[in-house]
C-alpha positions in Angstrom: -42.2 -8.6 21.8 -39.1 -6.8 22.0 -38.9 -3.7 19.8 -35.8 -2.9 17.7 -34.5 -0.3 20.3 -34.7 -2.9 23.0 -32.9 -5.7 21.3 -30.1 -3.2 20.5 -29.7 -2.3 24.2 -30.1 -5.8 25.6 -27.2 -7.0 23.3 -25.1 -4.5 24.2 -25.9 -5.0 27.8 -25.4 -8.7 27.3 -21.5 -8.3 26.1 -20.6 -5.4 28.6 -21.8 -7.8 31.3 -19.3 -10.4 29.9 -16.4 -7.9 30.2 -16.6 -6.4 26.6 -15.5 -3.0 25.7 -18.2 -0.9 24.6 -17.2 0.5 21.3 -19.3 3.2 19.4 -19.9 3.1 15.8 -17.4 4.1 13.2 -18.6 6.2 10.1 -19.9 4.7 7.0 -16.9 6.0 5.2 -13.9 4.3 6.4 -11.1 6.8 7.4 -8.0 4.2 7.0 -9.2 2.0 4.3 -9.1 3.9 0.7 -9.7 0.1 -0.7 -13.0 -0.1 0.9 -15.9 2.4 -0.3 -18.0 2.0 2.7 -18.0 0.4 6.2 -19.7 -3.1 5.3 -18.9 -5.0 8.8 -18.4 -4.7 12.4 -14.8 -5.7 12.2 -13.8 -2.8 9.9 -12.7 -0.6 12.5 -10.9 -3.3 14.2 -9.0 -4.6 11.1 -5.4 -3.6 12.1 -6.3 -5.1 15.7 -7.0 -8.5 14.0 -3.6 -8.0 11.6 -1.7 -7.2 14.7 -0.7 -3.5 13.3 -2.7 -2.0 16.3 -3.1 -2.6 20.0 -6.1 -1.6 22.1 -6.3 -1.5 25.8 -9.2 -4.3 25.8 -9.1 -7.7 24.2 -12.8 -7.8 24.1 -15.2 -5.5 22.2 -18.8 -5.1 21.6 -20.3 -2.5 19.1 -23.6 -1.9 16.8 -22.1 -0.9 13.6 -23.7 1.2 11.0 -23.0 -0.7 7.8 -23.7 -0.2 4.0 -23.4 -3.0 1.2 -23.6 -1.2 -2.3 -20.3 -2.3 -3.9 -17.7 -5.1 -4.3 -18.4 -9.1 -3.1 -21.2 -7.4 -0.6 -23.5 -5.8 -2.9 -27.0 -6.5 -1.8 -28.2 -3.4 -4.0 -29.8 -5.6 -6.9 -32.0 -7.7 -4.6 -33.2 -4.6 -2.4 -36.9 -4.2 -2.6 -37.2 -7.6 -4.7 -36.9 -9.8 -1.6 -38.1 -9.1 2.0 -34.5 -9.6 3.7 -31.8 -7.4 2.0 -30.9 -3.9 2.9 -28.6 -1.6 1.8 -28.1 -0.1 5.1 -28.4 -2.1 8.4 -26.9 -2.2 11.8 -24.4 -5.0 12.8 -24.5 -6.2 16.3 -21.0 -7.9 17.0 -19.0 -9.2 19.7 -15.1 -9.3 19.4 -12.1 -11.1 21.0 -8.6 -10.1 20.1 -6.7 -13.0 21.2 -8.9 -13.8 24.3 -11.7 -16.1 23.9 -12.3 -18.5 21.1 -14.7 -20.9 19.9 -15.9 -22.2 22.9 -17.2 -19.1 24.7 -18.1 -17.4 21.4 -20.6 -20.4 20.9 -22.0 -20.1 24.7 -22.5 -16.7 24.2 -24.4 -17.0 20.8 -26.5 -19.5 22.4 -27.3 -18.0 25.4 -28.2 -14.7 23.9 -30.4 -16.2 21.4 -32.3 -18.4 23.7 -32.4 -16.9 27.1 -32.0 -13.0 26.3 -33.8 -12.8 22.8 -36.1 -15.7 23.8 -36.0 -17.3 20.4 -37.3 -21.0 20.7 -34.3 -23.3 20.6 -36.1 -25.8 18.3 -36.6 -23.1 15.5 -32.7 -22.5 15.5 -30.5 -24.4 13.4 -26.7 -24.3 12.9 -24.1 -24.6 10.0 -20.2 -25.2 10.5 -17.4 -25.8 8.3 -17.5 -29.2 7.0 -14.0 -30.1 8.5 -14.6 -28.2 11.6 -15.5 -31.0 13.9 -14.6 -28.9 17.0 -17.4 -26.3 16.5 -20.1 -28.9 15.9 -19.1 -30.7 19.1 -19.5 -27.4 21.0 -22.7 -26.7 19.5 -24.0 -29.9 20.8 -22.5 -29.2 24.0 -24.6 -26.2 24.8 -27.6 -28.3 23.7 -28.1 -28.0 19.9 -29.8 -31.5 18.7 -27.1 -32.9 16.2 -29.8 -33.1 13.4 -29.9 -29.1 13.5 -26.3 -28.9 12.9 -25.4 -29.1 9.1 -21.7 -29.2 7.6 -21.2 -26.6 4.6 -18.2 -26.1 2.2 -15.7 -23.5 2.0 -17.9 -21.3 0.2 -20.4 -20.9 2.9 -18.6 -21.6 6.1 -15.0 -20.3 5.5 -13.8 -16.6 6.1 -10.9 -14.9 4.4 -9.8 -11.1 4.6 -8.2 -11.9 1.5 -6.3 -14.2 -0.8 -3.6 -14.2 2.0 -3.4 -13.4 5.5 -6.1 -14.2 8.5 -8.8 -16.7 7.7 -10.7 -19.2 9.4 -13.7 -21.3 9.7 -17.2 -19.5 10.7 -20.6 -21.0 12.2 -23.7 -19.6 11.4 -26.9 -19.5 13.2 -30.4 -19.9 11.4 -33.8 -19.5 12.2 -36.4 -21.9 10.3 -39.1 -19.8 9.1 -41.4 -22.9 9.0 -42.1 -25.9 6.7 -44.9 -23.7 4.8 -41.9 -21.3 3.7 -39.5 -22.1 1.0 -39.0 -25.5 -1.3 -41.2 -28.1 0.7 -38.5 -30.8 0.4 -38.2 -32.9 3.3 -34.3 -32.6 3.0 -34.3 -28.7 3.2 -31.6 -27.3 5.6 -29.5 -24.5 5.8 -27.6 -24.1 2.9 -30.9 -24.6 0.5 -31.5 -21.7 -1.9 -35.1 -21.3 -0.6 -36.3 -18.8 2.1 -37.3 -21.2 4.5 -33.8 -20.7 6.5 -33.3 -17.3 7.7 -29.4 -16.8 8.5 -29.5 -14.6 11.7 -25.8 -14.5 13.0 -22.2 -15.3 11.7 -19.5 -16.2 14.2 -15.7 -16.1 12.5 -13.1 -18.1 14.1 -9.7 -16.4 12.7 -7.3 -19.4 13.3 -5.2 -19.6 10.5 -2.7 -17.5 8.6 -2.9 -18.3 4.8 0.4 -18.3 2.7 1.0 -17.3 -1.0 1.0 -21.0 -1.5 -2.4 -21.8 0.0 -0.8 -23.6 3.1 -2.4 -22.6 6.5 -0.5 -22.1 9.7 -2.3 -21.7 13.0 -2.3 -18.0 14.3 -0.4 -17.4 17.8 -3.3 -15.8 19.1 -6.7 -16.7 17.3 -9.7 -14.2 17.3 -13.5 -14.0 17.4 -15.4 -11.8 14.9 -19.3 -11.9 14.8 -21.9 -10.0 13.1 -25.8 -10.3 13.4 -28.0 -7.6 11.6 -30.4 -6.0 13.9 -32.9 -6.0 11.1 -33.0 -9.9 10.9 -32.9 -10.4 14.6 -35.9 -7.9 15.1 -37.7 -9.8 12.1 -37.3 -13.2 14.1 -38.2 -11.6 17.6 -41.3 -10.0 16.5 -42.4 -12.9 14.3 -42.5 -11.2 11.0 -41.4 -13.0 7.6 -40.2 -9.7 6.4 -37.5 -7.2 7.8 -40.1 -4.4 6.2 -42.8 -5.5 8.6 -40.4 -4.8 11.9 -40.7 -1.8 13.6 -37.7 -0.5 12.3 -39.4 0.2 8.9 -43.1 0.5 9.5 -42.8 4.2 10.4 -40.9 5.1 7.3 -43.0 2.8 5.1 -46.3 4.6 6.7 -44.9 7.8 6.0 -44.1 7.1 2.5 -47.9 6.0 2.4 -49.1 9.3 3.6 -46.9 11.1 0.4 -48.8 8.8 -2.1 -52.2 7.3 -3.2 -50.9 3.8 -3.1 -51.8 1.4 0.0 -48.6 0.4 2.1 -50.0 -3.2 1.6 -49.4 -3.2 -2.0 -47.7 -6.0 -3.8 -45.9 -6.5 -7.0 -44.2 -3.4 -8.6 -45.6 -1.3 -6.0 -44.7 -3.4 -3.1 -41.2 -3.5 -4.6 -41.1 0.4 -4.3 -42.2 0.6 -1.0 -39.4 -1.7 0.3 -37.0 -0.2 -1.9 -37.4 3.6 -0.9 -38.1 2.5 2.8 -34.5 0.8 2.5 -32.5 3.7 0.4 -34.3 6.8 2.6 -32.2 5.2 5.7 -28.9 4.9 3.3 -29.4 8.6 2.3 -29.8 9.9 5.6 -27.0 8.1 7.2 -24.6 9.0 4.6 -25.7 12.4 4.6 -25.3 12.8 8.2 -21.5 11.2 7.9 -20.8 14.2 5.6 -20.8 12.4 2.1 -22.3 14.4 -0.5 -23.7 13.4 -4.0 -20.9 13.5 -6.6 -20.3 12.3 -10.2 -17.3 9.8 -8.6 -16.6 7.4 -5.8 -18.6 7.0 -2.8 -20.5 10.6 -3.7 -21.4 8.8 -6.9 -22.9 5.6 -4.9 -25.0 8.1 -2.9 -26.5 9.6 -6.0 -27.2 6.6 -7.5 -29.3 5.5 -4.1 -30.9 8.8 -4.3 -31.9 8.3 -8.3 -33.0 4.9 -7.7 -35.3 5.9 -4.8 -36.6 8.6 -7.1 -37.4 6.3 -9.8 -39.1 4.0 -7.7 -41.1 7.1 -6.6 -42.5 7.3 -10.0 -43.9 3.9 -9.6 -46.1 5.1 -6.7 -47.0 8.3 -8.7 -44.4 10.5 -7.0 -43.5 12.6 -9.7 -42.2 15.6 -7.5 -39.5 15.9 -5.0 -40.5 13.5 -1.9 -37.7 11.9 -0.5 -36.6 15.2 1.6 -39.9 14.8 3.2 -39.3 11.2 4.1 -36.0 11.9 5.7 -37.8 13.5 8.8 -39.1 10.0 9.4 -35.8 8.6 9.6 -34.7 11.1 12.0 -37.8 10.5 14.1 -37.2 6.8 14.2 -33.3 6.5 14.7 -32.1 10.1 15.7 -32.2 9.0 19.5 -30.0 6.6 18.9 -27.7 8.1 16.2 -27.7 11.9 17.4 -25.6 12.6 14.4 -29.1 12.4 12.2 -30.6 15.2 14.4 -28.0 17.5 14.4 -27.8 16.9 10.3 -31.6 16.9 9.8 -31.9 20.3 7.8 -28.6 19.5 5.7 -30.2 16.1 5.0 -33.1 17.6 3.8 -32.0 20.4 2.0 -29.4 18.0 0.1 -32.0 15.3 -0.8 -34.3 18.1 -2.1 -31.7 19.8 -4.3 -30.7 16.2 -5.7 -34.1 15.2 -6.5 -35.1 18.6 -8.2 -31.9 17.9 -10.5 -32.6 14.6 -11.2 -36.7 14.9 -11.7 -35.9 16.8 -15.2 -33.9 13.9 -16.5 -36.5 11.2 -15.3 -39.4 13.1 -16.8 -37.8 13.7 -20.2 -36.2 10.2 -20.1 -38.6 8.0 -19.0 -41.2 8.5 -21.9 -38.2 7.4 -24.2 -37.0 4.5 -22.2 -40.5 2.8 -21.6 -41.3 3.5 -25.3 -38.2 1.3 -26.2 -39.1 -1.3 -23.6 -42.4 -1.7 -25.2 -41.1 -1.7 -28.7 -38.5 -4.5 -27.8 -41.4 -6.5 -26.0 -43.6 -6.2 -29.0 -41.2 -7.5 -31.3 -40.6 -10.7 -28.9 -37.4 -9.6 -27.8 -35.8 -10.1 -24.6 -32.6 -8.0 -24.4 -32.3 -4.1 -24.7 -29.8 -3.0 -26.9 -26.7 -1.7 -25.4 -25.9 1.1 -27.9 -29.5 2.0 -27.6 -29.3 2.2 -23.6 -26.2 4.2 -24.0 -27.8 6.7 -26.2 -30.2 7.1 -23.0 -27.3 7.8 -20.8 -25.4 10.0 -23.5 -28.4 12.0 -24.2 -30.2 12.5 -20.7 -27.8 11.4 -18.1 -30.0 8.4 -17.3 -28.0 5.9 -15.6 -27.6 2.1 -16.7 -28.7 1.0 -13.4 -32.2 2.4 -13.8 -32.5 1.0 -17.2 -31.4 -2.5 -15.5 -34.2 -2.1 -12.9 -36.6 -1.2 -15.5 -35.6 -4.2 -17.8 -35.8 -6.6 -14.9 -39.3 -5.5 -14.0 -40.4 -5.9 -17.6 -38.7 -9.5 -17.7 -35.8 -8.3 -19.8 -32.3 -7.8 -19.6 -29.6 -5.3 -20.9 -26.5 -6.1 -23.3 -24.5 -4.3 -20.7 -21.3 -5.5 -22.9 -22.5 -3.4 -25.8 -23.3 -0.5 -23.2 -19.6 -0.3 -22.1 -18.3 -0.6 -25.8 -20.5 2.5 -26.6 -19.1 4.1 -23.6 -15.4 3.2 -24.5 -16.0 4.3 -27.9 -17.4 7.6 -26.9 -14.3 8.1 -24.5 -12.0 7.4 -27.4 -13.7 9.9 -29.6 -13.3 12.6 -26.6 -9.9 11.8 -25.7 -7.4 14.4 -27.0 -4.0 13.7 -27.6 -1.5 15.7 -25.5 2.2 15.9 -25.7 4.7 17.8 -23.8 7.5 17.4 -21.5 7.6 14.2 -19.3 5.5 14.3 -16.0 6.4 11.8 -13.5 3.7 8.8 -13.4 3.3 6.5 -10.4 3.2 3.5 -12.5 7.0 4.5 -14.0 9.4 2.0 -14.0 12.5 4.1 -13.7 12.2 5.1 -9.8 10.3 2.2 -8.9 13.1 0.4 -6.9 13.7 3.6 -4.7 12.9 3.9 -1.1 11.6 6.8 0.5 14.0 10.2 0.8 14.4 12.1 3.8 12.3 15.3 3.6 13.9 18.0 5.8 12.5 21.4 4.5 9.5 22.2 6.8 11.9 24.6 8.8 15.0 24.6 6.5 15.2 26.3 3.4 19.1 25.4 2.7 20.7 22.0 3.0 24.2 21.3 2.6 25.9 17.8 1.9 22.7 16.2 0.2 24.1 12.9 -1.7 23.2 12.2 -5.3 21.7 8.6 -5.5 20.5 8.6 -9.1 20.6 10.6 -12.2 17.9 10.3 -15.2 18.6 12.0 -18.4 15.6 13.2 -20.0 15.8 13.7 -23.7 12.8 14.5 -26.1 10.6 12.6 -23.6 12.7 9.5 -23.6 14.9 8.6 -20.1 17.8 7.1 -19.3 19.5 6.2 -15.9 23.1 7.7 -16.1 26.2 8.2 -13.8 26.6 11.7 -14.9 25.3 14.9 -16.9 27.0 17.8 -18.3 25.5 21.4 -19.2 22.4 21.8 -20.8 20.9 18.6 -20.0 17.5 18.1 -18.4 17.8 15.3 -15.4 15.9 14.0 -12.6 17.9 14.0 -9.6 17.2 11.8 -6.6 19.3 12.6 -3.3 19.2 11.1 -0.4 17.4 14.2 1.7 16.1 17.4 0.5 14.7 20.5 1.8 12.7 20.9 -1.7 8.8 19.8 -0.9 7.5 17.7 -3.6 4.2 18.6 -5.4 1.5 16.8 -2.9 -1.9 17.4 -1.7 -2.8 20.1 -4.2 0.4 22.0 -3.2 2.7 22.9 -6.0 6.2 21.8 -5.4 9.5 24.1 -4.3 11.9 25.3 -7.2 15.3 26.6 -6.7 19.1 25.9 -7.1 21.5 22.5 -6.5 25.0 23.4 -6.6 27.9 20.7 -6.5 31.6 21.4 -6.5 31.7 20.7 -10.3 27.9 21.8 -11.6 25.1 24.3 -11.1 21.4 23.4 -11.5 18.4 25.1 -11.8 15.5 22.8 -10.0 12.3 23.6 -11.9 9.9 21.1 -10.3 9.7 18.0 -7.8 7.6 15.3 -7.8 7.1 12.1 -5.2 6.8 8.5 -6.2 4.4 6.2 -4.9 7.3 5.0 -2.4 8.0 8.5 -1.2 11.2 8.9 -3.4 11.5 12.8 -4.4 12.4 13.4 -7.7 13.8 16.8 -8.6 13.5 17.8 -12.2 16.3 20.2 -13.1 18.5 21.6 -15.9 22.3 21.3 -15.6 23.3 25.1 -16.2 27.0 24.6 -15.7 29.4 21.9 -15.3 29.0 18.2 -14.8 27.1 16.4 -12.1 27.8 12.7 -11.3 26.2 10.1 -8.9 27.6 10.2 -5.3 28.3 13.9 -5.5 27.5 16.1 -2.6 25.1 19.1 -3.5 24.0 21.9 -1.5 20.2 22.9 -2.2 18.6 26.0 -1.8 15.2 26.8 -2.3 13.3 29.9 -3.6 12.5 31.3 -0.1 10.5 34.0 -1.4 8.3 31.5 -3.5 7.8 28.9 -0.6 6.4 31.9 1.6 3.9 33.0 -1.1 2.7 29.4 -0.9 2.6 28.8 2.8 0.5 32.0 2.8 -2.0 30.4 0.1 -1.9 27.0 1.8 -2.6 28.3 5.2 -5.3 30.3 3.9 -7.0 27.2 2.6 -7.4 25.8 6.2 -8.6 29.0 7.2 -11.2 29.1 4.2 -12.4 25.3 4.9 -13.1 26.4 8.8 -15.0 29.5 7.3 -16.8 27.7 4.6 -18.0 25.1 7.6 -18.6 27.5 9.9 -21.2 29.9 7.3 -22.7 27.1 5.1 -22.4 24.1 7.5 -20.7 21.2 8.6 -21.5 19.2 5.5 -19.0 21.0 3.7 -15.8 18.4 2.9 -13.1 19.7 0.7 -12.8 17.6 -2.6 -9.8 19.0 -4.0 -7.0 22.3 -4.1 -4.8 23.8 -5.7 -2.3 25.9 -3.7 0.1 28.3 -5.8 2.2 31.2 -4.9 -0.2 33.9 -3.5 -3.2 32.0 -5.0 -5.2 29.2 -4.2 -8.3 27.3 -5.8 -10.4 25.3 -3.3 -13.2 22.6 -4.2 -15.8 21.7 -1.9 -18.8 19.9 -1.4 -22.1 22.1 -1.1 -25.6 21.4 -2.7 -26.1 24.9 -4.0 -24.4 27.8 -5.1 -23.0 30.5 -2.7 -24.8 33.7 -2.5 -23.1 36.8 -2.7 -23.8 37.7 1.0 -22.6 34.3 2.2 -19.2 34.9 0.1 -18.9 38.3 1.7 -19.0 36.7 5.1 -16.8 33.8 4.5 -14.1 36.2 3.2 -14.6 38.5 6.1 -14.2 35.3 8.4 -10.9 34.4 6.9 -9.8 38.0 7.2 -10.5 38.2 10.9 -8.8 35.1 11.4 -5.4 36.7 9.9 -5.8 39.6 11.8 -6.2 37.6 15.1 -2.6 36.4 14.1 -2.7 33.5 15.9 -0.1 30.6 15.8 0.2 27.9 13.4 1.3 24.6 14.8 2.3 21.5 13.3 2.8 18.2 15.4 2.8 14.6 14.4 0.7 12.0 16.3 -1.0 8.9 15.9 -4.0 9.0 13.1 -6.3 7.9 16.1 -5.4 10.4 18.3 -5.3 13.2 15.4 -9.0 12.0 14.6 -10.3 12.0 18.4 -8.8 15.3 18.8 -11.1 16.4 15.7 -8.5 17.1 13.0 -10.1 16.7 9.6 -9.2 14.0 7.5 -9.7 13.8 3.7 -11.6 10.4 3.3 -10.0 8.6 0.5 -6.2 9.4 1.3 -4.4 6.7 2.6 -2.6 7.8 5.9 -0.1 6.0 8.0 0.0 5.2 11.9 1.6 8.7 12.3 0.2 11.4 10.6 1.3 15.5 10.6 -1.6 17.9 12.2 -1.7 21.1 11.5 -3.6 23.3 13.8 -4.3 27.4 13.9 -5.8 28.3 17.2 -8.8 26.5 18.3 -10.6 26.8 15.4 -8.8 25.0 12.5 -7.2 21.4 12.8 -6.2 19.1 9.8 -4.1 16.4 8.7 -1.5 18.0 6.3 1.6 17.4 5.2 2.2 20.9 3.4 4.1 23.8 4.2 2.5 26.6 6.6 3.2 30.3 7.7 4.2 30.2 11.5 1.1 32.8 12.5 -1.8 33.5 10.6 -1.1 37.3 10.4 1.8 36.4 7.7 -0.9 35.8 5.2 -1.8 39.1 4.9 -5.2 39.7 3.2 -7.3 36.9 1.5 -9.5 38.1 -1.3 -12.2 36.0 -3.4 -12.0 36.1 -6.8 -14.8 34.1 -8.2 -17.1 30.8 -7.1 -18.3 28.4 -9.6 -19.6 25.1 -10.1 -17.3 22.2 -10.6 -20.0 19.4 -10.7 -23.2 18.7 -9.2 -22.7 19.0 -5.3 -19.1 20.3 -5.7 -18.4 24.1 -5.6 -15.1 26.0 -6.2 -13.8 29.0 -4.6 -10.4 30.8 -6.4 -8.7 33.6 -4.2 -5.7 35.4 -3.7 -3.5 35.9 -0.7 -0.5 38.3 0.3 0.8 40.6 -2.1 -1.2 39.4 -5.0 -4.2 40.1 -3.1 -3.2 43.6 -2.0 -2.3 44.2 -5.9 -5.6 43.3 -6.7 -7.2 45.5 -4.2 -5.1 48.3 -5.7 -6.2 47.5 -9.1 -9.6 47.8 -8.2 -9.2 51.1 -6.3 -7.2 52.6 -9.2 -10.1 51.4 -11.8 -12.6 53.0 -9.3 -10.8 56.3 -9.2 -10.6 56.4 -13.0 -14.5 56.0 -13.1 -15.0 58.5 -10.6 -13.0 60.9 -12.6 -14.9 59.9 -15.7 -18.2 60.2 -14.1 -17.3 63.3 -12.0 -18.6 61.6 -8.8 -17.1 61.2 -5.6 -15.7 57.7 -4.7 -17.9 56.8 -2.3 -21.2 57.8 -5.0 -19.7 55.9 -7.9 -22.3 53.0 -7.3 -25.0 55.4 -7.1 -24.0 57.3 -10.2 -23.7 54.3 -12.3 -27.1 53.0 -11.0 -28.8 56.0 -12.3 -27.0 55.6 -15.6 -28.4 52.3 -16.0 -31.8 53.2 -15.3 -31.4 56.5 -17.7 -29.8 54.0 -20.6 -32.8 51.6 -20.0 -35.5 54.4 -20.2 -33.7 55.5 -23.5 -33.4 52.0 -25.0 -37.4 51.7 -24.3 -37.9 55.1 -26.2 -35.7 53.9 -28.9 -37.6 50.4 -29.4 -41.1 52.7 -29.4 -39.5 55.0 -31.9 -38.2 52.3 -34.0 -41.9 50.6 -34.0 -43.1 54.1 -35.2 -40.5 54.2 -38.0 -41.3 50.4 -38.9 -45.1 51.4 -39.2 -44.4 54.5 -41.2 -42.4 52.1 -43.6 -44.7 49.3 -43.7 -47.5 51.9 -44.7 -45.2 53.1 -47.5 -44.6 49.5 -48.9 -48.3 48.8 -49.1 -49.1 51.9 -50.8 -46.3 50.9 -53.2 -47.1 47.6 -54.0 -47.6 46.5 -57.6 -49.8 43.6 -59.0 -48.7 40.9 -60.9 -51.6 38.4 -61.9 -53.7 39.5 -59.3 -50.8 39.1 -56.5 -49.4 42.3 -54.8 -45.9 42.4 -54.9 -43.5 44.3 -52.5 -39.6 45.1 -53.6 -37.7 47.5 -51.5 -34.1 48.4 -50.1 -34.4 49.3 -46.8 -31.0 50.8 -46.7 -28.3 49.8 -44.0 -30.3 47.7 -41.5 -29.8 44.5 -39.9 -31.7 41.3 -41.0 -34.0 41.6 -37.3 -35.2 45.1 -39.0 -36.2 43.5 -42.1 -38.0 40.5 -40.1 -39.8 43.0 -38.1 -41.0 44.6 -41.5 -42.4 41.4 -42.6 -44.1 40.8 -39.5 -45.4 44.5 -39.8 -46.6 43.7 -43.1 -48.6 40.5 -41.8 -50.1 42.7 -39.0 -51.2 45.4 -41.4 -53.2 42.8 -43.4 -50.9 42.6 -46.3 -51.6 39.6 -48.6 -48.9 38.8 -51.2 -45.2 38.9 -51.7 -42.7 40.9 -50.5 -39.0 41.0 -51.1 -37.0 43.2 -48.8 -33.1 43.9 -49.5 -30.5 45.6 -47.1 -26.5 46.2 -47.0 -24.9 45.8 -44.0 -20.8 45.6 -43.5 -20.8 45.6 -47.3 -22.7 42.5 -47.5 -26.2 42.1 -48.9 -29.0 40.7 -46.8 -32.5 39.8 -48.7 -35.4 38.2 -47.0 -38.9 36.9 -48.7 -42.4 36.9 -47.4 -45.0 34.9 -49.1 -48.2 35.1 -47.0 -50.0 31.7 -46.2 -53.0 32.0 -48.7 -50.2 32.1 -51.4 -48.0 28.9 -50.4 -49.5 26.5 -52.3 -48.4 28.4 -55.3 -45.7 30.3 -54.5 -42.6 29.2 -52.3 -40.4 32.1 -50.9 -37.1 29.7 -51.1 -37.5 29.5 -54.7 -38.1 33.4 -55.1 -35.2 34.1 -52.8 -32.7 31.9 -54.5 -33.3 33.5 -58.0 -32.9 37.0 -56.3 -30.0 36.0 -54.5 -28.2 35.1 -57.6 -28.3 38.3 -59.0 -26.1 39.7 -55.8 -23.7 36.7 -56.1 -25.1 34.9 -53.2 -27.7 32.2 -52.0 -30.4 31.3 -49.7 -33.4 29.4 -49.0 -35.9 28.7 -46.1 -39.7 27.8 -45.7 -42.2 28.5 -48.3 -43.6 31.4 -46.3 -40.5 32.9 -45.2 -37.0 32.8 -46.6 -33.7 34.3 -46.1 -30.5 34.7 -48.3 -27.1 36.7 -48.4 -24.9 38.4 -51.3 -21.7 39.5 -51.8 -22.3 42.2 -54.5 -24.3 44.9 -52.9 -23.7 47.5 -56.1 -26.2 45.1 -57.8 -29.1 45.3 -55.1 -31.1 47.6 -56.8 -30.8 45.8 -60.2 -32.0 42.5 -58.5 -35.0 43.9 -56.9 -36.1 44.9 -60.3 -36.3 41.4 -61.2 -38.8 40.5 -58.1 -42.2 41.0 -60.4 -40.6 38.9 -63.3 -39.7 36.2 -61.1 -43.1 36.1 -59.1 -45.0 36.2 -62.6 -42.8 33.1 -63.8 -43.4 31.1 -60.5 -47.3 31.9 -60.7 -47.2 30.7 -64.4 -45.5 27.6 -63.5 -48.2 27.2 -60.9 -51.2 27.6 -63.0 -49.5 25.4 -65.7 -49.0 22.4 -63.3 -52.8 22.5 -61.9 
């Protein structure tokens, strides 16, 4: 029996022996394809090669690709744990031909590897081919496959396409027969049957055609091969297992999970599902975190958060009500760290992030689960089979309990969820929360006015003035409406498109340039610059004098001082990114920024607050790099060369084949289209203003640079000097002096509290002595002077502590308003109601109130009548006692 590690190695060795170039696995996060959440197949990193956009120095390749299938058409999440064969994370073994060999060799390689290298019995292997692909059928027969073991299937099963148009072609799949005792038992059972007997192992795709918009297929000039086989499935076959979770890829992880709970690892039912789901999900957690992803509330980060929460919920099925995934991650690192060293490198980060995420969600689980299960039982007892969408939304809205977890729980209990109702409730909440906004027009990517324009030439990296820029289009903006015009006169707000410009358009978090435009007949103030999705640069401006027309030649001049200040901030964000990764860890990824003149905001992924000490170290590191005054270099290169050189790219951004790389010294290198200083020393100074949380897993730092940082330091120094003078203390002793004053204030407050308690006790003693008796009930009515409501409540507490039994109505005046409070001791609450009494008394001071039977509070607007109203207390109590006696 071959281990999974051995199978991985023999696969690569086999194809390297067939002149295939070994290509290492790409990250799970596709760098150049924002349309794809995660790498879900081995061919993803070769997509541009298959499309003819990229050339490689080899025509044959082999790889073991890390893959994740949790979204889109390749979404296995709902099946994971419930079947014996589905994973979210898996390793795809693949061999590829880029216009080299085609069907014949691909089929020969596939059959030889399975039967001669992996030693799978040939009589257990079946083949499916596209029903119209007679060539593949003949080739399989030629290598020794029996004709009755070859099945023709339709386009749904055996025809692959990259999209609605483009490269496509037939595919052929190798199946393993698990045995007649597995599955439906029908004599005609074969690949294509929905039962579990035939286990799909390897898919060979022949990219043979180009599909046009009308569906026409034309042959590609250089047909290619793309194959993919899950290592987990190959191990299942070669190790004689019926479940991938019984292979050596999962058993160590499952056993480690068993040691954390009191449930046997061989359990079936819901506990068996939980073991399988957690064993799968923990691998996804570890590999995503090792590739630099952090949990968040959107995009890829939210998928990771969902996977963690789903595993945590399954943990409760196994009796694990405290964080446990962070412990289980060690088993994944031990199992796979040799093959994937990034797991070992990020071991501590993986555990810390998982623990933080689990702790955050554990409270939600503990609060929400009892409510969810109570509702599930309620529906089942009523004979229902669907959970109401609005009710499910209430769990999400109140507790943050995700829909997908409710869906899992419903399925476990034989129920479904009204997801349309959930979406309606979600939409309703969004509509209620939406705040109408109005204001000056802002350019939108979907706007039609400039959609036909191609990209403008930006020449402003090193030029701050530019002559002979031709006006290509003018759009006049009036009260939010916009109209293309041939000319515009003074006073008009316009959008101007030029053939070339030195103005930087707002992009990548950096605000736009502002400045001036001059023609022979007009002067304009440029107030902002935007860019369309096709790259046309739109200058929003005010015509100050004269008349501007399409075709005019203009001279552009940007505000140089402002540009320099922006450049200081932008380069500072690169230094900050470097410092954060150096001090907090390489899991830190930029998730947003705002670059303004001498001010910046930087959002980044991190699993916890940044301590004051860490913040000091980060600020110090940035300023050290500023003092080093290293050169900042911007250069263009291919995307692949840039990432290979270590340049940081923002995953989710769409990059072209040629990118701009900005580097500072040997420590900072990023893909960036923004403007920068020529040397780090020109930043001058960097000061952190604040750090805060943006959302779960995302932190924010706000900082100042250059002149504003210096002004900030000077202002703080002035304030410190003023404080020093007021305290009559040297500057370097202010902190110590303030500390001693704080201690002194605390001591005085403690003394004041003690004195207040003594004062209250003396007041209570006097009130008890002065109580009058009304029909056998002691009654206190007193004006306590100018005190607050807390003082009155404390006096009431003092009366109870002193053993007082009766009714007390206390009054006070604060800020020219009356405060009243009424106490009725518990032995009298059957006959007397403090709320009733306080309302009667409050009426006399122009107020109202209410409360419990034992304690009530009121206010009033006529303090001059307080004494008179308090004189009525005995009478009100007497009437209340009489009413109680009469009703009894």
